[in-house]
N, C-alpha and C positions, 0 to 999 in steps of 0.2 A: 367492428374495429378493422376487420379485413377489408373492407370497402373503402374506408377512410384511409387506410394506409396505402392502398393501390392508388388513390388519388394523390396522395402526398408524394409517391415516387414519381408519378407522371408530372407533377407541377415543379419539383424541385429544381430540374435543370433550367427552367425559365426564371428561376431566382437566382441560382448559382452560377450559371453558365456551364462550362464544361466541368463535370465532376468525376473523379476517379476515386473508386472505394479502395480502402485501405487493405492490402493483401496480407493475411496472416498466415503463418506457417501451417501447414495441414497434417504434419506428422510429428510426433516427439522427436524423430532422429533431427529435424531441423533445430530443435533447441540444443540437443547434445552435441551439435557441431558449432555452438557459438564460438566466436574468435575472442579471446580476453587479450585486451591491450593493457598490460599491468599498470603503466604510468598515466593512461587516459582517465579523465573523470568519470564517474558514475553517471549515466544516463537513465532516463525512464525506460528506453528501449532495452538497454542492457540488463537492467534490474529484472524486469518482467520475464525475459527470457531466461536469466541466470536463476532465478528461485525455481523456475519450472522443474530443475532436476534436484532442487534441494527438497521438495515435496516428497512426502511418503504416503501411501495409499490411505493410512488411517489417520492424516492429520484433518484439522479442523482450521481453514483459513478464513480470517475476517478482515475485510477492507473497508476503510472509512470512506465516507462522502469525499469527492475531491478527485486528485490525481490517482489515489489509491485504488478507488472504486472503477476508474477507466482503465486504469493500467492492468489490473489483475485480469480483466477480461483477455489481455493478450497472452497471458501465462497459460501452461498446460498442466491440468491437474491428472495425476494419475487416478486409476479407478477408485472410488469409494471415498474420496476427499470430500469432505463437506465444505461448502463455500457459504458465508455468511455476508450480507450486505444490505444496505437499507437506503441506497441511492435515491430512490424514488421519493423518500420523505425529506431528503436534503437536511438530516438533524445531524449536524456535526457534533462530535464528541461521543455519539452512540457507540461507536465501534470498541472503545476501550472498555467500557462498561460490559459490552457484550463478550468481550474476551475474558473478563473476570467470570461472567455467568457461564460461559461455554467451558472454562477450566474447572469450575465447580462440577459441572455435569460430567466432564471427562474423567474427573478423579473418581466419581462414584460408578460410572458405567464402564469405562475402559481406562484404565491407568496408563496404557501404552499410547494413547492418543495424544498427539502434541497439538497445542493450541498457538497458532501463528497470527499474530496481529500486523497489519500494514496501516499506518495512520500518518497524517501530515503533523508537524510540529503545532501548527495552530489549534487543530482539532484535539490534539492530545492536551493542551493545556486546559481545555474546558472541563474534562472529567478524570483528571489526572488521580483524584482520591480514590479511584477503582484499583489504582496499583497498590494502595495501602490495604484494601481488602485482600489481594492476592497474597500479598506478604504475611498478613495476618494468619490466613489458612494455609499457608505453606504450598500455593499454586505456583507452578512454573511456566507460565505463558512466554513465548518470545515477543518481544514488543519491539518492531522495526517502525522507528520514527523517521519519517522523510523530512528532513530539513531542507526546505527550499525558499527561505526567508520570506515567509507571510502566506497569504493565502492565494496560491499561484492559480487556482481555478476561478477564483472571482477577478484575479487580475486579467486572465485570458478573455473571460466573458464581459466583464464590465469594470473599467477603472484601473488600468495598469499602473498609473502613476498616483491613484488616489491613497491619501495617508491611511483610511480606514481599512486598507487591504493589508497593512503592515502590522506586526504584532511585537511585543516584547520578547527579545531573544531571551532565551535559558541557557544555563550549563547544565545540559542533560546528564553529563557525567555523575552529577551529584543526586539525581532523582532517586534512584535505588539506594544510595548511600542515606537519604533521608527516611525512606520508608523501611527498608529491610534490615531493621536493627536486631531482630532475631531469625533471620531468614539468609539462605545461601543466595548471593546474587553476583552478576558480573555486568559491569557497563563496558560497552564497546562503541568505537566510533570508526567509521570507515568513509574514506573519500575517494579512493581510485577503485578502478575495476579489479585490479591485482588484489588490493586488502579484501573486497568483499568475496572474490572468488576463492582465495585462501581460507576465508573464515567459514564459507559454506562448505568447503572441502574437508574441515577440521573434524575429526572423529568425536572429539569430546564436545565440541559445539553442538553436535547432531544428537546428543543425549540431553534430555530435558531434566536435568538435575538440580536445576536452579532456576531462578527467574532471571531473564537476562533482557537488557535494554539496548538496542542496535541503533545508533543514530547514524543515517545514511545521508550522507552531504549530496544534494543534487541542485544543478543550476536553478536560478530563480524562475526562468520562463520556459524551463525545460518541462515538456508535459508528453503524456501518451498521444499517438498521432490521431486516435479517435476523438480525444478530448479537442485537440486542435481543430478538428474538422467540426465539431459540433460548435465551437466558438466561432468559426467562418459563418457557419449556418446562421447562428444567432445574430451575428453582425449585419449578415445581408438582409434578414427578415426584419430587423430593426430600422434599417435603411428604408 
């Protein structure tokens, strides 16, 4: 693999022309100095920088295939955070079930561990029944559902205007109301940087004493920079 990767690196400039790698912060201090523009919409860049200081050392962070798996690479994990992702298999819907499984494990091994899921609204629709399992067993993961109006990763790589990359919109404020008939829950929706920042700073929100679904509104074609670069590479190769 090393030899193949070296050859790929040598050959990419011939395919792409001038290519500048994405610079990522090298220190946690870069994330802590993030500027919040309260009335501005939430962007992928802002989201992953901001959650970096929300994470605690004992957390389990689970990212779904799609913009979440690419975006979380740009986040900073404190020491001992466990990250779970399966982007290699591209099996959308996996992460919600994985969050339920990780919550089961955490409740037995270390109840102080928080389980934090990041998934797209399309992927979430495929395995939402896992939320019912969490409610049945009184598990309290944070469910961050990134609502960007369809399968953004597919739109970027192939078919930005194709109908098959759109999905039926859900009223996510009703999801936990449907499942959590005998469990404490909280539905939240954030659309601006200020709303997300206030939420992550809230002391009560940081206590995982209930299951929470946080719908995060993000622009349809907004994506992590590394995903945009991959889409560009794919387009060039296809040409």
